[in-house]
PDB file of N, H, CA, C and O in Angstrom:
ATOM      1  N   MET A   1      20.280  -7.577  21.280  1.00  0.00           N
ATOM      2  CA  MET A   1      21.255  -6.594  21.716  1.00  0.00           C
ATOM      3  C   MET A   1      21.592  -5.657  20.556  1.00  0.00           C
ATOM      4  O   MET A   1      21.916  -6.123  19.464  1.00  0.00           O
ATOM      5  N   PRO A   2      21.519  -4.360  20.778  1.00  0.00           N
ATOM      6  CA  PRO A   2      21.903  -3.424  19.728  1.00  0.00           C
ATOM      7  C   PRO A   2      23.420  -3.426  19.502  1.00  0.00           C
ATOM      8  O   PRO A   2      24.200  -3.745  20.400  1.00  0.00           O
ATOM      9  N   THR A   3      23.804  -3.069  18.303  1.00  0.00           N
ATOM     10  H   THR A   3      23.171  -2.810  17.574  1.00  0.00           H
ATOM     11  CA  THR A   3      25.212  -2.912  17.944  1.00  0.00           C
ATOM     12  C   THR A   3      25.471  -1.453  17.627  1.00  0.00           C
ATOM     13  O   THR A   3      24.751  -0.850  16.831  1.00  0.00           O
ATOM     14  N   VAL A   4      26.489  -0.884  18.240  1.00  0.00           N
ATOM     15  H   VAL A   4      27.074  -1.374  18.886  1.00  0.00           H
ATOM     16  CA  VAL A   4      26.925   0.477  17.927  1.00  0.00           C
ATOM     17  C   VAL A   4      28.126   0.366  17.002  1.00  0.00           C
ATOM     18  O   VAL A   4      29.118  -0.286  17.326  1.00  0.00           O
ATOM     19  N   ARG A   5      28.020   1.017  15.835  1.00  0.00           N
ATOM     20  H   ARG A   5      27.214   1.546  15.572  1.00  0.00           H
ATOM     21  CA  ARG A   5      29.136   1.061  14.886  1.00  0.00           C
ATOM     22  C   ARG A   5      29.738   2.454  14.920  1.00  0.00           C
ATOM     23  O   ARG A   5      29.030   3.450  14.769  1.00  0.00           O
ATOM     24  N   VAL A   6      31.046   2.519  15.118  1.00  0.00           N
ATOM     25  H   VAL A   6      31.621   1.709  15.241  1.00  0.00           H
ATOM     26  CA  VAL A   6      31.775   3.787  15.075  1.00  0.00           C
ATOM     27  C   VAL A   6      32.714   3.735  13.874  1.00  0.00           C
ATOM     28  O   VAL A   6      33.511   2.807  13.734  1.00  0.00           O
ATOM     29  N   THR A   7      32.609   4.744  13.010  1.00  0.00           N
ATOM     30  H   THR A   7      31.961   5.497  13.124  1.00  0.00           H
ATOM     31  CA  THR A   7      33.471   4.846  11.834  1.00  0.00           C
ATOM     32  C   THR A   7      34.306   6.118  11.963  1.00  0.00           C
ATOM     33  O   THR A   7      33.763   7.203  12.169  1.00  0.00           O
ATOM     34  N   VAL A   8      35.620   5.982  11.843  1.00  0.00           N
ATOM     35  H   VAL A   8      36.061   5.100  11.676  1.00  0.00           H
ATOM     36  CA  VAL A   8      36.536   7.109  12.016  1.00  0.00           C
ATOM     37  C   VAL A   8      37.184   7.442  10.684  1.00  0.00           C
ATOM     38  O   VAL A   8      37.693   6.566   9.984  1.00  0.00           O
ATOM     39  N   PHE A   9      37.157   8.745  10.342  1.00  0.00           N
ATOM     40  H   PHE A   9      36.744   9.457  10.910  1.00  0.00           H
ATOM     41  CA  PHE A   9      37.785   9.250   9.124  1.00  0.00           C
ATOM     42  C   PHE A   9      38.837  10.292   9.476  1.00  0.00           C
ATOM     43  O   PHE A   9      38.682  11.043  10.439  1.00  0.00           O
ATOM     44  N   LYS A  10      39.895  10.331   8.697  1.00  0.00           N
ATOM     45  H   LYS A  10      40.020   9.721   7.915  1.00  0.00           H
ATOM     46  CA  LYS A  10      40.882  11.406   8.792  1.00  0.00           C
ATOM     47  C   LYS A  10      41.218  11.824   7.371  1.00  0.00           C
ATOM     48  O   LYS A  10      41.541  10.985   6.529  1.00  0.00           O
ATOM     49  N   ASN A  11      41.142  13.109   7.109  1.00  0.00           N
ATOM     50  H   ASN A  11      40.880  13.790   7.792  1.00  0.00           H
ATOM     51  CA  ASN A  11      41.372  13.658   5.770  1.00  0.00           C
ATOM     52  C   ASN A  11      40.445  13.005   4.738  1.00  0.00           C
ATOM     53  O   ASN A  11      40.830  12.782   3.591  1.00  0.00           O
ATOM     54  N   GLY A  12      39.213  12.704   5.173  1.00  0.00           N
ATOM     55  H   GLY A  12      38.901  12.886   6.106  1.00  0.00           H
ATOM     56  CA  GLY A  12      38.220  12.150   4.275  1.00  0.00           C
ATOM     57  C   GLY A  12      38.348  10.670   3.985  1.00  0.00           C
ATOM     58  O   GLY A  12      37.588  10.135   3.178  1.00  0.00           O
ATOM     59  N   ARG A  13      39.292   9.994   4.625  1.00  0.00           N
ATOM     60  H   ARG A  13      39.910  10.429   5.280  1.00  0.00           H
ATOM     61  CA  ARG A  13      39.502   8.560   4.388  1.00  0.00           C
ATOM     62  C   ARG A  13      39.354   7.780   5.682  1.00  0.00           C
ATOM     63  O   ARG A  13      39.634   8.304   6.760  1.00  0.00           O
ATOM     64  N   PRO A  14      38.909   6.515   5.582  1.00  0.00           N
ATOM     65  CA  PRO A  14      38.823   5.695   6.790  1.00  0.00           C
ATOM     66  C   PRO A  14      40.181   5.607   7.480  1.00  0.00           C
ATOM     67  O   PRO A  14      41.217   5.476   6.827  1.00  0.00           O
ATOM     68  N   SER A  15      40.160   5.681   8.794  1.00  0.00           N
ATOM     69  H   SER A  15      39.319   5.787   9.324  1.00  0.00           H
ATOM     70  CA  SER A  15      41.402   5.709   9.566  1.00  0.00           C
ATOM     71  C   SER A  15      41.538   4.433  10.397  1.00  0.00           C
ATOM     72  O   SER A  15      40.831   4.246  11.387  1.00  0.00           O
ATOM     73  N   ALA A  16      42.451   3.562   9.983  1.00  0.00           N
ATOM     74  H   ALA A  16      43.025   3.713   9.179  1.00  0.00           H
ATOM     75  CA  ALA A  16      42.693   2.298  10.679  1.00  0.00           C
ATOM     76  C   ALA A  16      43.585   2.509  11.899  1.00  0.00           C
ATOM     77  O   ALA A  16      44.399   3.431  11.933  1.00  0.00           O
ATOM     78  N   GLY A  17      43.423   1.641  12.902  1.00  0.00           N
ATOM     79  H   GLY A  17      42.762   0.892  12.875  1.00  0.00           H
ATOM     80  CA  GLY A  17      44.311   1.644  14.065  1.00  0.00           C
ATOM     81  C   GLY A  17      43.994   2.682  15.114  1.00  0.00           C
ATOM     82  O   GLY A  17      44.811   2.914  16.005  1.00  0.00           O
ATOM     83  N   ARG A  18      42.835   3.318  15.045  1.00  0.00           N
ATOM     84  H   ARG A  18      42.171   3.130  14.321  1.00  0.00           H
ATOM     85  CA  ARG A  18      42.436   4.302  16.064  1.00  0.00           C
ATOM     86  C   ARG A  18      41.810   3.576  17.249  1.00  0.00           C
ATOM     87  O   ARG A  18      41.028   2.643  17.066  1.00  0.00           O
ATOM     88  N   ARG A  19      42.150   3.997  18.450  1.00  0.00           N
ATOM     89  H   ARG A  19      42.785   4.755  18.599  1.00  0.00           H
ATOM     90  CA  ARG A  19      41.622   3.371  19.669  1.00  0.00           C
ATOM     91  C   ARG A  19      40.275   4.010  20.012  1.00  0.00           C
ATOM     92  O   ARG A  19      40.201   5.212  20.265  1.00  0.00           O
ATOM     93  N   VAL A  20      39.219   3.207  20.021  1.00  0.00           N
ATOM     94  H   VAL A  20      39.280   2.230  19.815  1.00  0.00           H
ATOM     95  CA  VAL A  20      37.866   3.693  20.291  1.00  0.00           C
ATOM     96  C   VAL A  20      37.344   3.046  21.576  1.00  0.00           C
ATOM     97  O   VAL A  20      37.479   1.840  21.783  1.00  0.00           O
ATOM     98  N   THR A  21      36.747   3.875  22.428  1.00  0.00           N
ATOM     99  H   THR A  21      36.637   4.854  22.260  1.00  0.00           H
ATOM    100  CA  THR A  21      36.167   3.422  23.690  1.00  0.00           C
ATOM    101  C   THR A  21      34.798   4.069  23.853  1.00  0.00           C
ATOM    102  O   THR A  21      34.621   5.240  23.518  1.00  0.00           O
ATOM    103  N   LEU A  22      33.832   3.317  24.365  1.00  0.00           N
ATOM    104  H   LEU A  22      33.975   2.366  24.637  1.00  0.00           H
ATOM    105  CA  LEU A  22      32.530   3.884  24.700  1.00  0.00           C
ATOM    106  C   LEU A  22      32.449   4.116  26.201  1.00  0.00           C
ATOM    107  O   LEU A  22      32.839   3.262  26.997  1.00  0.00           O
ATOM    108  N   GLU A  23      31.935   5.288  26.579  1.00  0.00           N
ATOM    109  H   GLU A  23      31.618   5.982  25.932  1.00  0.00           H
ATOM    110  CA  GLU A  23      31.618   5.555  27.975  1.00  0.00           C
ATOM    111  C   GLU A  23      30.123   5.325  28.146  1.00  0.00           C
ATOM    112  O   GLU A  23      29.326   5.749  27.309  1.00  0.00           O
ATOM    113  N   PHE A  24      29.741   4.653  29.230  1.00  0.00           N
ATOM    114  H   PHE A  24      30.388   4.308  29.910  1.00  0.00           H
ATOM    115  CA  PHE A  24      28.347   4.378  29.524  1.00  0.00           C
ATOM    116  C   PHE A  24      27.851   5.340  30.593  1.00  0.00           C
ATOM    117  O   PHE A  24      28.476   5.485  31.643  1.00  0.00           O
ATOM    118  N   GLU A  25      26.727   5.998  30.325  1.00  0.00           N
ATOM    119  H   GLU A  25      26.219   5.881  29.472  1.00  0.00           H
ATOM    120  CA  GLU A  25      26.113   6.900  31.304  1.00  0.00           C
ATOM    121  C   GLU A  25      24.964   6.146  31.958  1.00  0.00           C
ATOM    122  O   GLU A  25      23.989   5.790  31.296  1.00  0.00           O
ATOM    123  N   ARG A  26      25.082   5.906  33.259  1.00  0.00           N
ATOM    124  H   ARG A  26      25.874   6.196  33.797  1.00  0.00           H
ATOM    125  CA  ARG A  26      24.073   5.162  34.004  1.00  0.00           C
ATOM    126  C   ARG A  26      23.727   5.902  35.287  1.00  0.00           C
ATOM    127  O   ARG A  26      24.539   6.659  35.819  1.00  0.00           O
ATOM    128  N   LEU A  27      22.525   5.677  35.772  1.00  0.00           N
ATOM    129  H   LEU A  27      21.866   5.062  35.339  1.00  0.00           H
ATOM    130  CA  LEU A  27      22.093   6.327  37.008  1.00  0.00           C
ATOM    131  C   LEU A  27      22.936   5.920  38.200  1.00  0.00           C
ATOM    132  O   LEU A  27      23.279   6.756  39.035  1.00  0.00           O
ATOM    133  N   LEU A  28      23.269   4.655  38.285  1.00  0.00           N
ATOM    134  H   LEU A  28      22.990   3.976  37.607  1.00  0.00           H
ATOM    135  CA  LEU A  28      24.032   4.155  39.431  1.00  0.00           C
ATOM    136  C   LEU A  28      25.491   3.922  39.072  1.00  0.00           C
ATOM    137  O   LEU A  28      26.055   2.870  39.375  1.00  0.00           O
ATOM    138  N   GLY A  29      26.088   4.893  38.434  1.00  0.00           N
ATOM    139  H   GLY A  29      25.630   5.747  38.188  1.00  0.00           H
ATOM    140  CA  GLY A  29      27.494   4.796  38.067  1.00  0.00           C
ATOM    141  C   GLY A  29      27.682   4.322  36.646  1.00  0.00           C
ATOM    142  O   GLY A  29      27.031   3.375  36.206  1.00  0.00           O
ATOM    143  N   GLY A  30      28.546   4.961  35.950  1.00  0.00           N
ATOM    144  H   GLY A  30      29.075   5.730  36.308  1.00  0.00           H
ATOM    145  CA  GLY A  30      28.827   4.606  34.565  1.00  0.00           C
ATOM    146  C   GLY A  30      30.028   3.703  34.470  1.00  0.00           C
ATOM    147  O   GLY A  30      30.391   3.007  35.419  1.00  0.00           O
ATOM    148  N   GLY A  31      30.627   3.731  33.316  1.00  0.00           N
ATOM    149  H   GLY A  31      30.332   4.296  32.546  1.00  0.00           H
ATOM    150  CA  GLY A  31      31.808   2.911  33.107  1.00  0.00           C
ATOM    151  C   GLY A  31      32.247   3.022  31.665  1.00  0.00           C
ATOM    152  O   GLY A  31      31.700   3.805  30.889  1.00  0.00           O
ATOM    153  N   PHE A  32      33.237   2.233  31.322  1.00  0.00           N
ATOM    154  H   PHE A  32      33.681   1.597  31.953  1.00  0.00           H
ATOM    155  CA  PHE A  32      33.804   2.262  29.983  1.00  0.00           C
ATOM    156  C   PHE A  32      33.842   0.852  29.398  1.00  0.00           C
ATOM    157  O   PHE A  32      33.984  -0.138  30.115  1.00  0.00           O
ATOM    158  N   SER A  33      33.709   0.794  28.077  1.00  0.00           N
ATOM    159  H   SER A  33      33.593   1.598  27.494  1.00  0.00           H
ATOM    160  CA  SER A  33      33.893  -0.472  27.372  1.00  0.00           C
ATOM    161  C   SER A  33      35.375  -0.783  27.291  1.00  0.00           C
ATOM    162  O   SER A  33      36.212   0.057  27.619  1.00  0.00           O
ATOM    163  N   ASN A  34      35.693  -1.976  26.859  1.00  0.00           N
ATOM    164  H   ASN A  34      35.013  -2.659  26.593  1.00  0.00           H
ATOM    165  CA  ASN A  34      37.061  -2.268  26.473  1.00  0.00           C
ATOM    166  C   ASN A  34      37.356  -1.493  25.196  1.00  0.00           C
ATOM    167  O   ASN A  34      36.477  -1.337  24.349  1.00  0.00           O
ATOM    168  N   SER A  35      38.560  -1.016  25.053  1.00  0.00           N
ATOM    169  H   SER A  35      39.275  -1.142  25.741  1.00  0.00           H
ATOM    170  CA  SER A  35      38.939  -0.295  23.837  1.00  0.00           C
ATOM    171  C   SER A  35      39.125  -1.263  22.686  1.00  0.00           C
ATOM    172  O   SER A  35      39.550  -2.403  22.871  1.00  0.00           O
ATOM    173  N   GLN A  36      38.798  -0.787  21.492  1.00  0.00           N
ATOM    174  H   GLN A  36      38.452   0.139  21.341  1.00  0.00           H
ATOM    175  CA  GLN A  36      39.017  -1.553  20.271  1.00  0.00           C
ATOM    176  C   GLN A  36      39.702  -0.647  19.259  1.00  0.00           C
ATOM    177  O   GLN A  36      39.492   0.566  19.265  1.00  0.00           O
ATOM    178  N   ASN A  37      40.517  -1.232  18.394  1.00  0.00           N
ATOM    179  H   ASN A  37      40.687  -2.217  18.390  1.00  0.00           H
ATOM    180  CA  ASN A  37      41.157  -0.475  17.330  1.00  0.00           C
ATOM    181  C   ASN A  37      40.346  -0.595  16.048  1.00  0.00           C
ATOM    182  O   ASN A  37      39.837  -1.667  15.720  1.00  0.00           O
ATOM    183  N   THR A  38      40.232   0.522  15.323  1.00  0.00           N
ATOM    184  H   THR A  38      40.646   1.393  15.589  1.00  0.00           H
ATOM    185  CA  THR A  38      39.490   0.507  14.073  1.00  0.00           C
ATOM    186  C   THR A  38      40.171  -0.397  13.053  1.00  0.00           C
ATOM    187  O   THR A  38      41.394  -0.534  13.041  1.00  0.00           O
ATOM    188  N   ASP A  39      39.356  -1.012  12.198  1.00  0.00           N
ATOM    189  H   ASP A  39      38.363  -0.900  12.208  1.00  0.00           H
ATOM    190  CA  ASP A  39      39.867  -1.888  11.142  1.00  0.00           C
ATOM    191  C   ASP A  39      40.249  -1.069   9.905  1.00  0.00           C
ATOM    192  O   ASP A  39      40.275   0.160   9.965  1.00  0.00           O
ATOM    193  N   GLN A  40      40.540  -1.730   8.798  1.00  0.00           N
ATOM    194  H   GLN A  40      40.518  -2.728   8.749  1.00  0.00           H
ATOM    195  CA  GLN A  40      40.965  -1.037   7.576  1.00  0.00           C
ATOM    196  C   GLN A  40      39.867  -0.140   7.009  1.00  0.00           C
ATOM    197  O   GLN A  40      40.147   0.739   6.194  1.00  0.00           O
ATOM    198  N   ASN A  41      38.618  -0.354   7.433  1.00  0.00           N
ATOM    199  H   ASN A  41      38.391  -1.068   8.095  1.00  0.00           H
ATOM    200  CA  ASN A  41      37.510   0.500   7.004  1.00  0.00           C
ATOM    201  C   ASN A  41      37.234   1.618   8.000  1.00  0.00           C
ATOM    202  O   ASN A  41      36.258   2.355   7.862  1.00  0.00           O
ATOM    203  N   GLY A  42      38.098   1.741   9.005  1.00  0.00           N
ATOM    204  H   GLY A  42      38.891   1.143   9.117  1.00  0.00           H
ATOM    205  CA  GLY A  42      37.933   2.763  10.028  1.00  0.00           C
ATOM    206  C   GLY A  42      36.807   2.458  11.001  1.00  0.00           C
ATOM    207  O   GLY A  42      36.306   3.367  11.663  1.00  0.00           O
ATOM    208  N   GLN A  43      36.394   1.189  11.104  1.00  0.00           N
ATOM    209  H   GLN A  43      36.801   0.451  10.567  1.00  0.00           H
ATOM    210  CA  GLN A  43      35.228   0.836  11.900  1.00  0.00           C
ATOM    211  C   GLN A  43      35.546  -0.068  13.081  1.00  0.00           C
ATOM    212  O   GLN A  43      36.484  -0.865  13.060  1.00  0.00           O
ATOM    213  N   VAL A  44      34.716   0.093  14.118  1.00  0.00           N
ATOM    214  H   VAL A  44      33.953   0.740  14.135  1.00  0.00           H
ATOM    215  CA  VAL A  44      34.658  -0.832  15.245  1.00  0.00           C
ATOM    216  C   VAL A  44      33.187  -1.042  15.588  1.00  0.00           C
ATOM    217  O   VAL A  44      32.341  -0.202  15.283  1.00  0.00           O
ATOM    218  N   PHE A  45      32.894  -2.172  16.225  1.00  0.00           N
ATOM    219  H   PHE A  45      33.582  -2.855  16.473  1.00  0.00           H
ATOM    220  CA  PHE A  45      31.530  -2.520  16.595  1.00  0.00           C
ATOM    221  C   PHE A  45      31.481  -2.907  18.062  1.00  0.00           C
ATOM    222  O   PHE A  45      32.335  -3.648  18.548  1.00  0.00           O
ATOM    223  N   PHE A  46      30.466  -2.396  18.768  1.00  0.00           N
ATOM    224  H   PHE A  46      29.772  -1.795  18.372  1.00  0.00           H
ATOM    225  CA  PHE A  46      30.267  -2.694  20.179  1.00  0.00           C
ATOM    226  C   PHE A  46      28.853  -3.224  20.387  1.00  0.00           C
ATOM    227  O   PHE A  46      27.894  -2.664  19.855  1.00  0.00           O
ATOM    228  N   GLN A  47      28.719  -4.299  21.156  1.00  0.00           N
ATOM    229  H   GLN A  47      29.498  -4.755  21.588  1.00  0.00           H
ATOM    230  CA  GLN A  47      27.408  -4.791  21.575  1.00  0.00           C
ATOM    231  C   GLN A  47      27.041  -4.065  22.869  1.00  0.00           C
ATOM    232  O   GLN A  47      27.830  -4.030  23.813  1.00  0.00           O
ATOM    233  N   VAL A  48      25.838  -3.488  22.907  1.00  0.00           N
ATOM    234  H   VAL A  48      25.197  -3.516  22.140  1.00  0.00           H
ATOM    235  CA  VAL A  48      25.378  -2.755  24.090  1.00  0.00           C
ATOM    236  C   VAL A  48      23.992  -3.258  24.476  1.00  0.00           C
ATOM    237  O   VAL A  48      23.371  -4.019  23.733  1.00  0.00           O
ATOM    238  N   GLU A  49      23.520  -2.838  25.620  1.00  0.00           N
ATOM    239  H   GLU A  49      24.024  -2.220  26.223  1.00  0.00           H
ATOM    240  CA  GLU A  49      22.183  -3.195  26.088  1.00  0.00           C
ATOM    241  C   GLU A  49      21.178  -2.137  25.642  1.00  0.00           C
ATOM    242  O   GLU A  49      21.535  -0.975  25.448  1.00  0.00           O
ATOM    243  N   TYR A  50      19.919  -2.548  25.482  1.00  0.00           N
ATOM    244  H   TYR A  50      19.630  -3.492  25.640  1.00  0.00           H
ATOM    245  CA  TYR A  50      18.860  -1.601  25.148  1.00  0.00           C
ATOM    246  C   TYR A  50      18.755  -0.536  26.231  1.00  0.00           C
ATOM    247  O   TYR A  50      18.831  -0.835  27.423  1.00  0.00           O
ATOM    248  N   GLY A  51      18.582   0.701  25.804  1.00  0.00           N
ATOM    249  H   GLY A  51      18.520   0.944  24.836  1.00  0.00           H
ATOM    250  CA  GLY A  51      18.414   1.809  26.732  1.00  0.00           C
ATOM    251  C   GLY A  51      19.701   2.472  27.180  1.00  0.00           C
ATOM    252  O   GLY A  51      19.657   3.499  27.856  1.00  0.00           O
ATOM    253  N   GLU A  52      20.844   1.910  26.820  1.00  0.00           N
ATOM    254  H   GLU A  52      20.880   1.076  26.271  1.00  0.00           H
ATOM    255  CA  GLU A  52      22.116   2.515  27.222  1.00  0.00           C
ATOM    256  C   GLU A  52      22.486   3.654  26.265  1.00  0.00           C
ATOM    257  O   GLU A  52      22.044   3.705  25.117  1.00  0.00           O
ATOM    258  N   SER A  53      23.302   4.550  26.779  1.00  0.00           N
ATOM    259  H   SER A  53      23.661   4.510  27.712  1.00  0.00           H
ATOM    260  CA  SER A  53      23.819   5.657  25.966  1.00  0.00           C
ATOM    261  C   SER A  53      25.104   6.157  26.603  1.00  0.00           C
ATOM    262  O   SER A  53      25.468   5.746  27.704  1.00  0.00           O
ATOM    263  N   GLY A  54      25.791   7.059  25.889  1.00  0.00           N
ATOM    264  H   GLY A  54      25.494   7.393  24.994  1.00  0.00           H
ATOM    265  CA  GLY A  54      27.026   7.590  26.434  1.00  0.00           C
ATOM    266  C   GLY A  54      27.832   8.367  25.422  1.00  0.00           C
ATOM    267  O   GLY A  54      27.292   8.943  24.478  1.00  0.00           O
ATOM    268  N   THR A  55      29.133   8.373  25.635  1.00  0.00           N
ATOM    269  H   THR A  55      29.572   7.904  26.402  1.00  0.00           H
ATOM    270  CA  THR A  55      30.066   9.186  24.858  1.00  0.00           C
ATOM    271  C   THR A  55      31.053   8.285  24.130  1.00  0.00           C
ATOM    272  O   THR A  55      31.445   7.235  24.639  1.00  0.00           O
ATOM    273  N   VAL A  56      31.451   8.711  22.929  1.00  0.00           N
ATOM    274  H   VAL A  56      31.132   9.564  22.516  1.00  0.00           H
ATOM    275  CA  VAL A  56      32.457   8.015  22.127  1.00  0.00           C
ATOM    276  C   VAL A  56      33.794   8.728  22.309  1.00  0.00           C
ATOM    277  O   VAL A  56      33.878   9.949  22.181  1.00  0.00           O
ATOM    278  N   TYR A  57      34.837   7.954  22.609  1.00  0.00           N
ATOM    279  H   TYR A  57      34.768   6.962  22.713  1.00  0.00           H
ATOM    280  CA  TYR A  57      36.193   8.483  22.701  1.00  0.00           C
ATOM    281  C   TYR A  57      37.047   7.839  21.614  1.00  0.00           C
ATOM    282  O   TYR A  57      37.001   6.627  21.407  1.00  0.00           O
ATOM    283  N   VAL A  58      37.830   8.673  20.922  1.00  0.00           N
ATOM    284  H   VAL A  58      37.868   9.658  21.091  1.00  0.00           H
ATOM    285  CA  VAL A  58      38.775   8.176  19.925  1.00  0.00           C
ATOM    286  C   VAL A  58      40.157   8.662  20.324  1.00  0.00           C
ATOM    287  O   VAL A  58      40.390   9.865  20.450  1.00  0.00           O
ATOM    288  N   ASP A  59      41.067   7.727  20.520  1.00  0.00           N
ATOM    289  H   ASP A  59      40.878   6.750  20.418  1.00  0.00           H
ATOM    290  CA  ASP A  59      42.430   8.039  20.962  1.00  0.00           C
ATOM    291  C   ASP A  59      42.430   8.931  22.200  1.00  0.00           C
ATOM    292  O   ASP A  59      43.264   9.826  22.336  1.00  0.00           O
ATOM    293  N   GLY A  60      41.478   8.672  23.104  1.00  0.00           N
ATOM    294  H   GLY A  60      40.800   7.945  22.994  1.00  0.00           H
ATOM    295  CA  GLY A  60      41.423   9.374  24.381  1.00  0.00           C
ATOM    296  C   GLY A  60      40.684  10.691  24.383  1.00  0.00           C
ATOM    297  O   GLY A  60      40.556  11.313  25.438  1.00  0.00           O
ATOM    298  N   SER A  61      40.185  11.147  23.228  1.00  0.00           N
ATOM    299  H   SER A  61      40.289  10.641  22.371  1.00  0.00           H
ATOM    300  CA  SER A  61      39.467  12.418  23.142  1.00  0.00           C
ATOM    301  C   SER A  61      37.981  12.197  22.906  1.00  0.00           C
ATOM    302  O   SER A  61      37.585  11.340  22.117  1.00  0.00           O
ATOM    303  N   ARG A  62      37.168  12.978  23.598  1.00  0.00           N
ATOM    304  H   ARG A  62      37.490  13.675  24.239  1.00  0.00           H
ATOM    305  CA  ARG A  62      35.716  12.901  23.442  1.00  0.00           C
ATOM    306  C   ARG A  62      35.345  13.342  22.024  1.00  0.00           C
ATOM    307  O   ARG A  62      35.721  14.431  21.589  1.00  0.00           O
ATOM    308  N   ARG A  63      34.598  12.481  21.298  1.00  0.00           N
ATOM    309  H   ARG A  63      34.293  11.596  21.651  1.00  0.00           H
ATOM    310  CA  ARG A  63      34.311  12.758  19.886  1.00  0.00           C
ATOM    311  C   ARG A  63      32.854  12.653  19.487  1.00  0.00           C
ATOM    312  O   ARG A  63      32.529  12.877  18.321  1.00  0.00           O
ATOM    313  N   GLY A  64      31.960  12.321  20.414  1.00  0.00           N
ATOM    314  H   GLY A  64      32.225  12.139  21.361  1.00  0.00           H
ATOM    315  CA  GLY A  64      30.559  12.231  20.042  1.00  0.00           C
ATOM    316  C   GLY A  64      29.744  11.469  21.057  1.00  0.00           C
ATOM    317  O   GLY A  64      30.256  11.023  22.084  1.00  0.00           O
ATOM    318  N   LYS A  65      28.455  11.324  20.752  1.00  0.00           N
ATOM    319  H   LYS A  65      28.039  11.687  19.918  1.00  0.00           H
ATOM    320  CA  LYS A  65      27.520  10.619  21.614  1.00  0.00           C
ATOM    321  C   LYS A  65      26.956   9.413  20.884  1.00  0.00           C
ATOM    322  O   LYS A  65      26.883   9.392  19.655  1.00  0.00           O
ATOM    323  N   TRP A  66      26.560   8.415  21.652  1.00  0.00           N
ATOM    324  H   TRP A  66      26.619   8.432  22.650  1.00  0.00           H
ATOM    325  CA  TRP A  66      25.905   7.243  21.098  1.00  0.00           C
ATOM    326  C   TRP A  66      24.713   6.912  21.994  1.00  0.00           C
ATOM    327  O   TRP A  66      24.648   7.342  23.145  1.00  0.00           O
ATOM    328  N   GLY A  67      23.773   6.144  21.449  1.00  0.00           N
ATOM    329  H   GLY A  67      23.826   5.794  20.513  1.00  0.00           H
ATOM    330  CA  GLY A  67      22.620   5.697  22.216  1.00  0.00           C
ATOM    331  C   GLY A  67      21.998   4.487  21.552  1.00  0.00           C
ATOM    332  O   GLY A  67      21.870   4.455  20.328  1.00  0.00           O
ATOM    333  N   SER A  68      21.610   3.495  22.330  1.00  0.00           N
ATOM    334  H   SER A  68      21.715   3.522  23.325  1.00  0.00           H
ATOM    335  CA  SER A  68      21.101   2.252  21.755  1.00  0.00           C
ATOM    336  C   SER A  68      19.746   2.429  21.082  1.00  0.00           C
ATOM    337  O   SER A  68      19.360   1.601  20.257  1.00  0.00           O
ATOM    338  N   TYR A  69      19.014   3.493  21.416  1.00  0.00           N
ATOM    339  H   TYR A  69      19.327   4.166  22.086  1.00  0.00           H
ATOM    340  CA  TYR A  69      17.725   3.730  20.774  1.00  0.00           C
ATOM    341  C   TYR A  69      17.808   4.746  19.638  1.00  0.00           C
ATOM    342  O   TYR A  69      17.017   4.681  18.697  1.00  0.00           O
ATOM    343  N   HIS A  70      18.745   5.674  19.709  1.00  0.00           N
ATOM    344  H   HIS A  70      19.388   5.726  20.473  1.00  0.00           H
ATOM    345  CA  HIS A  70      18.700   6.794  18.776  1.00  0.00           C
ATOM    346  C   HIS A  70      19.961   7.011  17.947  1.00  0.00           C
ATOM    347  O   HIS A  70      19.885   7.697  16.928  1.00  0.00           O
ATOM    348  N   ASN A  71      21.090   6.479  18.316  1.00  0.00           N
ATOM    349  H   ASN A  71      21.152   5.922  19.144  1.00  0.00           H
ATOM    350  CA  ASN A  71      22.313   6.790  17.599  1.00  0.00           C
ATOM    351  C   ASN A  71      23.271   5.609  17.662  1.00  0.00           C
ATOM    352  O   ASN A  71      24.236   5.617  18.427  1.00  0.00           O
ATOM    353  N   THR A  72      22.993   4.590  16.848  1.00  0.00           N
ATOM    354  H   THR A  72      22.209   4.584  16.227  1.00  0.00           H
ATOM    355  CA  THR A  72      23.839   3.397  16.860  1.00  0.00           C
ATOM    356  C   THR A  72      24.881   3.417  15.756  1.00  0.00           C
ATOM    357  O   THR A  72      25.693   2.498  15.660  1.00  0.00           O
ATOM    358  N   ASP A  73      24.873   4.442  14.925  1.00  0.00           N
ATOM    359  H   ASP A  73      24.213   5.189  15.003  1.00  0.00           H
ATOM    360  CA  ASP A  73      25.847   4.570  13.832  1.00  0.00           C
ATOM    361  C   ASP A  73      26.525   5.928  13.978  1.00  0.00           C
ATOM    362  O   ASP A  73      25.954   6.955  13.609  1.00  0.00           O
ATOM    363  N   VAL A  74      27.737   5.933  14.514  1.00  0.00           N
ATOM    364  H   VAL A  74      28.201   5.099  14.814  1.00  0.00           H
ATOM    365  CA  VAL A  74      28.450   7.179  14.828  1.00  0.00           C
ATOM    366  C   VAL A  74      29.612   7.335  13.855  1.00  0.00           C
ATOM    367  O   VAL A  74      30.407   6.415  13.663  1.00  0.00           O
ATOM    368  N   THR A  75      29.697   8.524  13.238  1.00  0.00           N
ATOM    369  H   THR A  75      29.051   9.271  13.394  1.00  0.00           H
ATOM    370  CA  THR A  75      30.805   8.854  12.345  1.00  0.00           C
ATOM    371  C   THR A  75      31.635   9.953  12.977  1.00  0.00           C
ATOM    372  O   THR A  75      31.098  10.973  13.409  1.00  0.00           O
ATOM    373  N   VAL A  76      32.945   9.750  13.035  1.00  0.00           N
ATOM    374  H   VAL A  76      33.382   8.922  12.684  1.00  0.00           H
ATOM    375  CA  VAL A  76      33.865  10.717  13.627  1.00  0.00           C
ATOM    376  C   VAL A  76      34.845  11.177  12.555  1.00  0.00           C
ATOM    377  O   VAL A  76      35.457  10.361  11.866  1.00  0.00           O
ATOM    378  N   HIS A  77      34.987  12.505  12.422  1.00  0.00           N
ATOM    379  H   HIS A  77      34.489  13.168  12.982  1.00  0.00           H
ATOM    380  CA  HIS A  77      35.971  13.079  11.490  1.00  0.00           C
ATOM    381  C   HIS A  77      37.075  13.731  12.324  1.00  0.00           C
ATOM    382  O   HIS A  77      36.820  14.638  13.116  1.00  0.00           O
ATOM    383  N   LEU A  78      38.291  13.257  12.131  1.00  0.00           N
ATOM    384  H   LEU A  78      38.498  12.520  11.487  1.00  0.00           H
ATOM    385  CA  LEU A  78      39.448  13.802  12.877  1.00  0.00           C
ATOM    386  C   LEU A  78      40.103  14.915  12.094  1.00  0.00           C
ATOM    387  O   LEU A  78      41.086  15.496  12.553  1.00  0.00           O
TER     388      LEU A  78
END
């Protein structure tokens, strides 16, 4: 299973306590992951299935794209 790592920065520093959610884009209906809060390094980790992809949300705002084959390390600057 691939792992997607999302790292959130604000003012150039890791931002702890940010709510991160992944949206899944699927042919037969998408969905959302459970939300996780970033740790002291501004990071959260999600286990996903091969071939999945979607959008990264931070504190409810769309902030980027992820994909299990092409983009498993996402950096967000607020």
